[in-house]
DSSP file (Angstrom, degrees, kcal/mol; ACC not computed):
  #  RESIDUE AA STRUCTURE BP1 BP2  ACC     N-H-->O    O-->H-N    N-H-->O    O-->H-N    TCO  KAPPA ALPHA  PHI   PSI    X-CA   Y-CA   Z-CA
    1    1 A M    >         0   0    0      0, 0.0     3,-1.5     0, 0.0     4,-0.4   0.000 360.0 360.0 360.0 -15.3   92.6  114.5  116.5
    2    2 A D  G >   +     0   0    0      1,-0.3     3,-1.4     2,-0.2     4,-0.4   0.800 360.0  71.8 -59.5 -27.4   90.7  111.8  118.4
    3    3 A A  G >  S+     0   0    0      1,-0.3     3,-1.1     2,-0.2    -1,-0.3   0.807  86.0  65.3 -59.0 -29.5   87.9  112.2  115.9
    4    4 A L  G <  S+     0   0    0     -3,-1.5    -1,-0.3     1,-0.3    -2,-0.2   0.763 105.8  41.8 -68.1 -24.1   90.1  110.5  113.2
    5    5 A S  G <  S+     0   0    0     -3,-1.4    -1,-0.3    -4,-0.4    -2,-0.2   0.365  86.7 120.5-103.3   5.0   90.1  107.2  115.1
    6    6 A A  S <  S-     0   0    0     -3,-1.1     2,-2.5    -4,-0.4     7,-0.1  -0.384  77.9-111.2 -66.4 146.6   86.4  107.3  116.0
    7    7 A P  S    S+     0   0    0      0, 0.0     2,-0.3     0, 0.0    -1,-0.1  -0.360  84.1 102.6 -79.4  63.5   84.4  104.4  114.7
    8    8 A V  S    S-     0   0    0     -2,-2.5     5,-0.0    -5,-0.2     0, 0.0  -0.799  80.7 -74.2-133.7 173.3   82.5  106.6  112.2
    9    9 A S     >  -     0   0    0     -2,-0.3     4,-2.6     1,-0.1     5,-0.2  -0.225  45.9-109.0 -65.6 162.4   82.6  107.3  108.5
   10   10 A A  H  > S+     0   0    0      1,-0.2     4,-2.3     2,-0.2     5,-0.2   0.900 120.6  53.4 -60.0 -41.2   85.4  109.5  107.1
   11   11 A K  H  > S+     0   0    0      1,-0.2     4,-2.1     2,-0.2    -1,-0.2   0.922 111.1  45.2 -60.8 -44.4   82.9  112.3  106.5
   12   12 A E  H  > S+     0   0    0      2,-0.2     4,-2.9     1,-0.2     5,-0.2   0.876 109.7  55.5 -68.0 -37.3   81.7  112.2  110.1
   13   13 A A  H  X S+     0   0    0     -4,-2.6     4,-2.3     2,-0.2    -1,-0.2   0.908 109.4  46.8 -61.2 -41.5   85.3  112.0  111.4
   14   14 A V  H  X S+     0   0    0     -4,-2.3     4,-2.5     2,-0.2     5,-0.2   0.905 111.9  50.9 -67.4 -41.0   86.2  115.2  109.5
   15   15 A R  H  X S+     0   0    0     -4,-2.1     4,-2.6     1,-0.2     5,-0.3   0.943 112.6  45.9 -60.3 -47.3   83.0  116.9  110.8
   16   16 A L  H  X S+     0   0    0     -4,-2.9     4,-2.4     1,-0.2    -2,-0.2   0.882 111.3  53.9 -63.1 -38.5   84.0  115.9  114.4
   17   17 A L  H  X S+     0   0    0     -4,-2.3     4,-2.0    -5,-0.2    -2,-0.2   0.950 113.2  40.5 -60.6 -50.9   87.5  117.0  113.8
   18   18 A L  H  X S+     0   0    0     -4,-2.5     4,-2.0     2,-0.2    -2,-0.2   0.911 118.3  45.4 -69.2 -42.7   86.6  120.5  112.6
   19   19 A L  H  X S+     0   0    0     -4,-2.6     4,-1.9    -5,-0.2    -1,-0.2   0.864 112.3  53.1 -69.7 -33.7   83.8  121.1  115.2
   20   20 A G  H  X S+     0   0    0     -4,-2.4     4,-3.1    -5,-0.3    -2,-0.2   0.886 107.3  51.7 -64.9 -38.4   86.1  119.7  117.9
   21   21 A A  H  X S+     0   0    0     -4,-2.0     4,-3.0     2,-0.2    -2,-0.2   0.918 107.0  53.3 -63.1 -42.9   88.8  122.2  116.9
   22   22 A A  H  < S+     0   0    0     -4,-2.0     4,-0.5     1,-0.2    -1,-0.2   0.913 114.4  42.1 -57.9 -42.8   86.2  125.0  117.1
   23   23 A Q  H >< S+     0   0    0     -4,-1.9     3,-0.8     2,-0.2    -2,-0.2   0.931 116.7  46.8 -69.1 -47.2   85.4  123.9  120.6
   24   24 A S  H >< S+     0   0    0     -4,-3.1     3,-1.2     1,-0.2    -2,-0.2   0.885 108.2  54.6 -65.1 -40.7   88.9  123.3  121.7
   25   25 A Y  T 3< S+     0   0    0     -4,-3.0     8,-2.2     1,-0.3    -1,-0.2   0.630 113.0  43.5 -71.3 -12.4   90.3  126.5  120.3
   26   26 A T  T <  S+     0   0    0     -3,-0.8    -1,-0.3    -4,-0.5    82,-0.2  -0.003  75.7 152.0-123.2  28.5   87.8  128.6  122.3
   27   27 A R    X   -     0   0    0     -3,-1.2     3,-1.6     4,-0.2    -3,-0.1  -0.381  52.5-107.7 -62.4 133.0   87.8  126.9  125.7
   28   28 A P  T 3  S+     0   0    0      0, 0.0    -1,-0.1     0, 0.0    -2,-0.0  -0.340 102.0  17.6 -60.1 139.8   86.9  129.4  128.5
   29   29 A G  T 3  S+     0   0    0      1,-0.2    -2,-0.1    -3,-0.1    -3,-0.0   0.486 108.2  97.0  78.7   2.9   89.8  130.3  130.7
   30   30 A K  S <  S-     0   0    0     -3,-1.6    -1,-0.2     1,-0.0     3,-0.1  -0.879  85.3 -94.0-119.8 153.0   92.4  129.2  128.1
   31   31 A P        -     0   0    0      0, 0.0    -4,-0.2     0, 0.0    72,-0.1  -0.389  52.5-102.9 -61.5 144.0   94.3  131.2  125.5
   32   32 A G  S    S+     0   0    0     71,-0.2    -6,-0.2    70,-0.2     2,-0.2  -0.341  80.4  12.1 -68.2 148.5   92.6  131.1  122.2
   33   33 A G  S    S-     0   0    0     -8,-2.2     2,-0.4   -12,-0.1    -6,-0.2  -0.491  96.1 -54.5  91.4-156.2   93.9  128.9  119.4
   34   34 A C    >>  -     0   0    0     -2,-0.2     4,-3.4    62,-0.1     3,-0.9  -0.993  29.3-139.3-133.3 131.5   96.4  126.1  119.4
   35   35 A L  H 3> S+     0   0    0     -2,-0.4     4,-2.6     1,-0.3     5,-0.2   0.870 103.4  58.6 -57.9 -39.1   99.9  126.2  120.7
   36   36 A F  H 34 S+     0   0    0      1,-0.2    -1,-0.3     2,-0.2    22,-0.2   0.785 117.5  32.5 -65.4 -25.9  101.2  124.1  117.8
   37   37 A I  H X4 S+     0   0    0     -3,-0.9     3,-1.3     2,-0.1     4,-0.5   0.872 120.0  47.9 -94.8 -48.6   99.9  126.6  115.3
   38   38 A S  H >X S+     0   0    0     -4,-3.4     3,-1.4     1,-0.3     4,-0.6   0.863 105.4  61.6 -60.6 -36.0  100.4  129.8  117.3
   39   39 A G  T 3< S+     0   0    0     -4,-2.6    -1,-0.3    -5,-0.3    -3,-0.1   0.688  98.8  57.4 -64.9 -17.6  103.9  128.8  118.2
   40   40 A A  T <4 S+     0   0    0     -3,-1.3     3,-0.3    -5,-0.2    -1,-0.3   0.637  91.3  72.1 -85.9 -14.6  104.8  128.8  114.6
   41   41 A L  T <4 S+     0   0    0     -3,-1.4     2,-0.3    -4,-0.5    -1,-0.2   0.844 108.8  20.1 -75.5 -33.7  103.8  132.4  114.0
   42   42 A A  S  < S+     0   0    0     -4,-0.6     2,-0.4    -3,-0.1    -1,-0.3  -0.762  74.2 154.5-141.0  92.6  106.7  134.1  115.8
   43   43 A T        -     0   0    0     -3,-0.3     5,-0.1    -2,-0.3    -3,-0.0  -0.950  29.4-143.0-120.5 141.1  109.8  132.2  116.4
   44   44 A S    >   -     0   0    0     -2,-0.4     3,-1.5     1,-0.1     7,-0.2  -0.520  33.2-104.7 -91.8 165.2  113.3  133.6  116.9
   45   45 A P  G >  S+     0   0    0      0, 0.0     3,-1.3     0, 0.0     4,-0.2   0.827 122.0  60.8 -58.0 -29.8  116.4  131.9  115.6
   46   46 A Q  G 3  S+     0   0    0      1,-0.3     3,-0.3     2,-0.1     4,-0.1   0.730 104.5  48.6 -70.2 -20.7  117.1  130.8  119.2
   47   47 A A  G <> S+     0   0    0     -3,-1.5     4,-2.4     1,-0.2     3,-0.4   0.126  73.2 117.1-104.4  19.9  113.9  128.8  119.2
   48   48 A Q  H <> S+     0   0    0     -3,-1.3     4,-2.5     1,-0.2     5,-0.2   0.854  72.3  56.9 -59.5 -36.0  114.4  127.1  115.9
   49   49 A G  H  > S+     0   0    0     -3,-0.3     4,-1.8     2,-0.2    -1,-0.2   0.905 109.4  45.1 -61.5 -41.6  114.5  123.7  117.6
   50   50 A I  H  > S+     0   0    0     -3,-0.4     4,-2.5     2,-0.2    -2,-0.2   0.918 111.4  52.9 -67.4 -43.5  111.0  124.3  119.1
   51   51 A A  H  X S+     0   0    0     -4,-2.4     4,-2.2     1,-0.2    -2,-0.2   0.892 108.6  50.9 -58.8 -39.5  109.8  125.6  115.8
   52   52 A D  H  X S+     0   0    0     -4,-2.5     4,-2.2     2,-0.2    -1,-0.2   0.895 109.2  50.3 -66.1 -40.1  111.0  122.4  114.1
   53   53 A E  H  X S+     0   0    0     -4,-1.8     4,-2.1     2,-0.2    -2,-0.2   0.915 110.8  49.0 -63.4 -42.5  109.2  120.2  116.7
   54   54 A L  H  X S+     0   0    0     -4,-2.5     4,-2.5     1,-0.2    -2,-0.2   0.893 110.0  51.9 -64.1 -39.2  106.0  122.1  116.1
   55   55 A K  H  X S+     0   0    0     -4,-2.2     4,-2.7     2,-0.2    -1,-0.2   0.907 107.7  52.3 -62.7 -41.9  106.4  121.7  112.4
   56   56 A T  H  X S+     0   0    0     -4,-2.2     4,-2.2     1,-0.2    -2,-0.2   0.911 110.1  48.5 -60.4 -43.2  106.8  118.0  112.8
   57   57 A Y  H  X S+     0   0    0     -4,-2.1     4,-2.2     2,-0.2    -2,-0.2   0.927 111.4  49.3 -62.9 -45.0  103.6  117.8  114.8
   58   58 A R  H  X S+     0   0    0     -4,-2.5     4,-2.1     1,-0.2    -2,-0.2   0.912 111.7  48.6 -63.3 -41.5  101.7  119.8  112.3
   59   59 A K  H  X S+     0   0    0     -4,-2.7     4,-2.3     1,-0.2    -1,-0.2   0.885 110.2  52.1 -64.5 -38.2  103.0  117.6  109.4
   60   60 A A  H  X S+     0   0    0     -4,-2.2     4,-2.2    -5,-0.2    -1,-0.2   0.878 108.1  51.8 -65.5 -37.2  102.0  114.5  111.4
   61   61 A S  H  X S+     0   0    0     -4,-2.2     4,-2.0     2,-0.2    -2,-0.2   0.922 110.0  48.3 -64.3 -43.9   98.5  115.9  111.9
   62   62 A E  H  X S+     0   0    0     -4,-2.1     4,-2.4     1,-0.2    -2,-0.2   0.907 111.6  50.1 -61.9 -42.2   98.2  116.5  108.2
   63   63 A A  H  X S+     0   0    0     -4,-2.3     4,-2.5     1,-0.2    -1,-0.2   0.871 108.3  53.2 -64.9 -36.6   99.4  112.9  107.5
   64   64 A A  H  X S+     0   0    0     -4,-2.2     4,-2.1     2,-0.2    -1,-0.2   0.887 109.4  48.4 -66.3 -38.4   96.9  111.5  110.0
   65   65 A I  H  X S+     0   0    0     -4,-2.0     4,-2.4     2,-0.2    -2,-0.2   0.938 112.2  48.9 -65.3 -46.2   94.0  113.3  108.2
   66   66 A A  H  X S+     0   0    0     -4,-2.4     4,-2.6     1,-0.2    -2,-0.2   0.901 110.6  51.3 -59.8 -41.3   95.2  112.0  104.9
   67   67 A A  H  X S+     0   0    0     -4,-2.5     4,-2.3     2,-0.2    -1,-0.2   0.895 109.8  49.3 -64.5 -39.7   95.5  108.5  106.3
   68   68 A R  H  X S+     0   0    0     -4,-2.1     4,-2.1     2,-0.2    -1,-0.2   0.903 112.3  48.1 -67.1 -39.3   91.9  108.7  107.6
   69   69 A L  H  X S+     0   0    0     -4,-2.4     4,-2.4     2,-0.2    -2,-0.2   0.909 110.9  50.9 -65.5 -41.5   90.6  109.9  104.3
   70   70 A A  H  X S+     0   0    0     -4,-2.6     4,-2.7     2,-0.2    -2,-0.2   0.895 108.6  52.2 -62.7 -39.7   92.5  107.2  102.5
   71   71 A K  H  X S+     0   0    0     -4,-2.3     4,-1.7     1,-0.2    -1,-0.2   0.910 110.5  48.1 -62.1 -42.2   91.0  104.6  104.8
   72   72 A G  H  <>S+     0   0    0     -4,-2.1     5,-2.3     2,-0.2     6,-1.1   0.872 111.3  50.6 -65.2 -36.9   87.6  106.0  104.0
   73   73 A R  H ><5S+     0   0    0     -4,-2.4     3,-1.3     4,-0.2    -2,-0.2   0.917 110.2  49.4 -66.1 -43.6   88.4  105.9  100.3
   74   74 A E  H 3<5S+     0   0    0     -4,-2.7    -1,-0.2     1,-0.3    -2,-0.2   0.823 108.1  54.4 -64.7 -31.1   89.5  102.2  100.6
   75   75 A A  T 3<5S-     0   0    0     -4,-1.7    -1,-0.3    -5,-0.2    -2,-0.2   0.480 118.8-112.1 -81.5  -2.2   86.3  101.4  102.5
   76   76 A G  T < 5S+     0   0    0     -3,-1.3    -3,-0.2    -4,-0.2    -2,-0.1   0.553  88.6 116.2  83.5   7.6   84.2  102.8   99.6
   77   77 A E  S   <S+     0   0    0     -5,-2.3    -4,-0.2    -6,-0.2    -5,-0.1   0.746  78.3  37.4 -76.8 -23.8   83.0  105.7  101.7
   78   78 A L  S    S-     0   0    0     -6,-1.1    -2,-0.2    -9,-0.1    -1,-0.0  -0.911 101.5 -87.3-128.1 152.7   84.7  108.2   99.4
   79   79 A P    >   -     0   0    0      0, 0.0     3,-1.7     0, 0.0    51,-0.1  -0.237  33.0-122.9 -61.2 146.8   85.3  108.2   95.7
   80   80 A A  T 3  S+     0   0    0      1,-0.3    50,-0.1    50,-0.1    -7,-0.1   0.811 110.3  53.4 -59.6 -32.1   88.3  106.4   94.3
   81   81 A G  T 3  S+     0   0    0     48,-0.3    -1,-0.3    45,-0.1    49,-0.1   0.378  75.2 127.8 -87.7   5.7   89.6  109.6   92.6
   82   82 A L    <   -     0   0    0     -3,-1.7     2,-1.6     1,-0.1     3,-0.1  -0.468  61.6-133.7 -66.6 123.4   89.5  111.7   95.7
   83   83 A P     >  -     0   0    0      0, 0.0     4,-2.4     0, 0.0     5,-0.2  -0.581  28.0-178.5 -79.6  88.5   92.9  113.4   96.2
   84   84 A V  H  > S+     0   0    0     -2,-1.6     4,-2.5     1,-0.2     5,-0.2   0.836  75.5  52.4 -63.6 -36.1   93.3  112.7   99.9
   85   85 A E  H  > S+     0   0    0      2,-0.2     4,-2.2     1,-0.2    -1,-0.2   0.930 112.2  46.0 -66.2 -42.9   96.6  114.4  100.3
   86   86 A R  H  > S+     0   0    0      2,-0.2     4,-1.9     1,-0.2    -2,-0.2   0.908 114.7  47.4 -64.9 -41.6   95.3  117.6   98.8
   87   87 A L  H  X S+     0   0    0     -4,-2.4     4,-2.7     2,-0.2    -2,-0.2   0.876 110.3  52.6 -68.2 -37.3   92.1  117.5  100.8
   88   88 A A  H  X S+     0   0    0     -4,-2.5     4,-2.5    -5,-0.2    -2,-0.2   0.901 108.2  51.0 -64.2 -40.2   94.1  116.8  104.0
   89   89 A K  H  X S+     0   0    0     -4,-2.2     4,-2.2     2,-0.2    -2,-0.2   0.907 111.4  48.5 -63.2 -41.3   96.3  119.9  103.3
   90   90 A Y  H  X S+     0   0    0     -4,-1.9     4,-2.3     2,-0.2    -2,-0.2   0.948 112.3  47.4 -62.1 -50.0   93.1  122.0  102.8
   91   91 A L  H  X S+     0   0    0     -4,-2.7     4,-2.3     1,-0.2    -2,-0.2   0.883 111.7  50.8 -62.2 -39.2   91.5  120.7  106.0
   92   92 A T  H  X S+     0   0    0     -4,-2.5     4,-2.4     2,-0.2    -1,-0.2   0.914 109.3  51.4 -63.5 -42.6   94.8  121.3  108.0
   93   93 A G  H  X S+     0   0    0     -4,-2.2     4,-2.5     2,-0.2    -2,-0.2   0.884 108.1  51.9 -61.7 -39.1   94.9  124.9  106.6
   94   94 A V  H  X S+     0   0    0     -4,-2.3     4,-2.6     2,-0.2    -1,-0.2   0.935 110.2  48.7 -61.8 -45.8   91.3  125.5  107.7
   95   95 A M  H  X S+     0   0    0     -4,-2.3     4,-2.1     2,-0.2    -2,-0.2   0.895 110.2  51.2 -62.9 -39.2   92.2  124.3  111.2
   96   96 A H  H  X S+     0   0    0     -4,-2.4     4,-2.1     2,-0.2    -1,-0.2   0.928 111.1  48.2 -62.6 -44.1   95.3  126.6  111.2
   97   97 A G  H  X S+     0   0    0     -4,-2.5     4,-2.6     1,-0.2    -2,-0.2   0.891 108.9  53.5 -63.4 -39.3   93.1  129.5  110.2
   98   98 A M  H  X S+     0   0    0     -4,-2.6     4,-2.5     1,-0.2    -1,-0.2   0.899 107.6  52.0 -61.0 -40.5   90.5  128.6  112.9
   99   99 A S  H  X S+     0   0    0     -4,-2.1     4,-2.4     2,-0.2    -2,-0.2   0.924 110.8  46.3 -62.6 -44.8   93.3  128.7  115.5
  100  100 A I  H  X S+     0   0    0     -4,-2.1     4,-1.6     2,-0.2    -2,-0.2   0.911 111.6  51.8 -65.7 -41.5   94.5  132.1  114.4
  101  101 A Q  H  <>S+     0   0    0     -4,-2.6     5,-2.6     1,-0.2    -2,-0.2   0.918 110.5  48.8 -60.0 -42.7   90.9  133.4  114.3
  102  102 A A  H ><5S+     0   0    0     -4,-2.5     3,-1.8     1,-0.2    -2,-0.2   0.900 107.1  55.2 -63.5 -40.4   90.4  132.1  117.9
  103  103 A R  H 3<5S+     0   0    0     -4,-2.4    -1,-0.2     1,-0.3    -2,-0.2   0.837 106.9  51.9 -60.2 -32.2   93.7  133.7  119.0
  104  104 A D  T 3<5S-     0   0    0     -4,-1.6    -1,-0.3    -3,-0.2    -2,-0.2   0.356 132.9 -90.4 -87.4   4.5   92.2  137.0  117.6
  105  105 A G  T < 5 +     0   0    0     -3,-1.8    -3,-0.2     1,-0.2    -2,-0.1   0.524  67.5 160.0 104.9   6.4   89.0  136.5  119.7
  106  106 A A      < -     0   0    0     -5,-2.6    -1,-0.2    -6,-0.1     2,-0.1  -0.315  37.0-123.4 -61.5 145.5   86.7  134.6  117.4
  107  107 A S     >  -     0   0    0      1,-0.1     4,-2.2     4,-0.0     5,-0.2  -0.317  22.4-104.2 -83.5 169.0   83.9  132.9  119.2
  108  108 A T  H  > S+     0   0    0      1,-0.2     4,-2.6     2,-0.2     5,-0.2   0.912 124.6  52.6 -58.0 -42.6   83.0  129.2  119.1
  109  109 A D  H  > S+     0   0    0      1,-0.2     4,-2.2     2,-0.2    -1,-0.2   0.894 106.5  52.8 -62.2 -39.6   80.1  130.0  116.8
  110  110 A D  H  > S+     0   0    0      1,-0.2     4,-1.7     2,-0.2    -1,-0.2   0.929 112.4  44.6 -59.3 -45.4   82.4  131.9  114.5
  111  111 A L  H  X S+     0   0    0     -4,-2.2     4,-2.4     1,-0.2    -2,-0.2   0.856 109.6  55.1 -71.2 -34.6   84.7  128.9  114.3
  112  112 A R  H  X S+     0   0    0     -4,-2.6     4,-2.7     2,-0.2    -1,-0.2   0.899 106.3  52.8 -61.9 -39.1   81.8  126.5  113.8
  113  113 A A  H  X S+     0   0    0     -4,-2.2     4,-2.1     2,-0.2    -2,-0.2   0.897 108.8  49.2 -63.4 -39.7   80.7  128.7  110.9
  114  114 A M  H  X S+     0   0    0     -4,-1.7     4,-2.4     2,-0.2    -2,-0.2   0.919 111.2  50.1 -63.1 -42.6   84.1  128.3  109.4
  115  115 A A  H  X S+     0   0    0     -4,-2.4     4,-2.4     1,-0.2    -2,-0.2   0.915 109.6  50.3 -62.2 -43.4   84.0  124.5  109.9
  116  116 A E  H  X S+     0   0    0     -4,-2.7     4,-1.9     2,-0.2    -1,-0.2   0.885 109.9  50.7 -63.7 -38.5   80.5  124.3  108.2
  117  117 A T  H  X S+     0   0    0     -4,-2.1     4,-2.1     2,-0.2    -1,-0.2   0.918 110.7  49.1 -64.2 -42.8   81.9  126.3  105.3
  118  118 A A  H  X S+     0   0    0     -4,-2.4     4,-2.4     1,-0.2    -2,-0.2   0.884 109.2  52.6 -63.7 -37.8   84.8  123.9  105.0
  119  119 A L  H  X S+     0   0    0     -4,-2.4     4,-2.2     2,-0.2    -1,-0.2   0.857 107.2  52.2 -66.5 -34.2   82.5  120.9  105.2
  120  120 A A  H  X S+     0   0    0     -4,-1.9     4,-1.7     2,-0.2    -2,-0.2   0.910 110.8  47.2 -66.2 -41.2   80.4  122.4  102.3
  121  121 A A  H  X S+     0   0    0     -4,-2.1     4,-2.3     1,-0.2    -2,-0.2   0.884 109.2  55.2 -65.6 -37.7   83.6  122.8  100.3
  122  122 A W  H  X S+     0   0    0     -4,-2.4     4,-2.7     1,-0.2     5,-0.2   0.929 105.6  51.9 -57.9 -46.7   84.5  119.2  101.2
  123  123 A A  H  X S+     0   0    0     -4,-2.2     4,-2.4     1,-0.2    -1,-0.2   0.886 109.1  50.1 -60.1 -39.9   81.2  118.0   99.9
  124  124 A I  H  X S+     0   0    0     -4,-1.7     4,-2.6     2,-0.2    -1,-0.2   0.924 111.5  48.0 -64.6 -44.3   81.9  119.8   96.6
  125  125 A E  H  X S+     0   0    0     -4,-2.3     4,-2.3     2,-0.2    -2,-0.2   0.903 112.2  49.1 -64.0 -41.8   85.3  118.2   96.3
  126  126 A V  H  X S+     0   0    0     -4,-2.7     4,-2.3     2,-0.2    -1,-0.2   0.919 112.7  47.6 -64.0 -43.0   83.9  114.7   97.1
  127  127 A Q  H  X S+     0   0    0     -4,-2.4     4,-2.6    -5,-0.2    -2,-0.2   0.908 110.3  52.3 -65.1 -41.3   81.2  115.2   94.5
  128  128 A K  H  X S+     0   0    0     -4,-2.6     4,-1.6     1,-0.2    -1,-0.2   0.921 111.2  47.2 -59.9 -43.9   83.7  116.4   91.9
  129  129 A A  H  X S+     0   0    0     -4,-2.3     4,-1.1     1,-0.2   -48,-0.3   0.882 111.6  51.1 -66.3 -37.4   85.8  113.3   92.5
  130  130 A A  H  X S+     0   0    0     -4,-2.3     4,-1.0     1,-0.2     3,-0.3   0.901 108.2  52.6 -65.1 -40.5   82.7  111.0   92.3
  131  131 A D  H  < S+     0   0    0     -4,-2.6    -1,-0.2     1,-0.2    -2,-0.2   0.837 109.5  48.6 -65.3 -33.0   81.7  112.6   89.0
  132  132 A T  H  < S+     0   0    0     -4,-1.6    -1,-0.2     1,-0.2    -2,-0.2   0.699 112.0  48.3 -82.6 -18.1   85.2  112.0   87.4
  133  133 A T  H  <        0   0    0     -4,-1.1    -1,-0.2    -3,-0.3    -2,-0.2   0.563 360.0 360.0 -96.7  -8.3   85.3  108.3   88.5
  134  134 A D     <        0   0    0     -4,-1.0    -1,-0.2    -5,-0.1    -2,-0.1   0.481 360.0 360.0 -79.3 360.0   81.8  107.4   87.3
């Protein structure tokens, strides 16, 4: 999430975020994936408080991505019509999927490929928004 506050363009921040997730989720000697995401997959009623805390963290992460995209939009780096909340939800979903893939044994290269595919979809969404605001 540090990528979101890096002094770079919004596009670069998203690239760093996704590639950083690929690296982080596949660290040698650590369980694959992310606790905040993996912890949501199987919770018992007795652990509802923990599940709620993890959900709060995930929602905060999505909001932080949306805020960074909005900042980029306000700075003119992104088209005025770009739906930042929808794009943030998509990017968060990609990261969640990357975490699950890592948990199942995906390599760093596998996750980087997922990130690159998401960045290609990002480019299409940005272009679509630019075309509708021109």
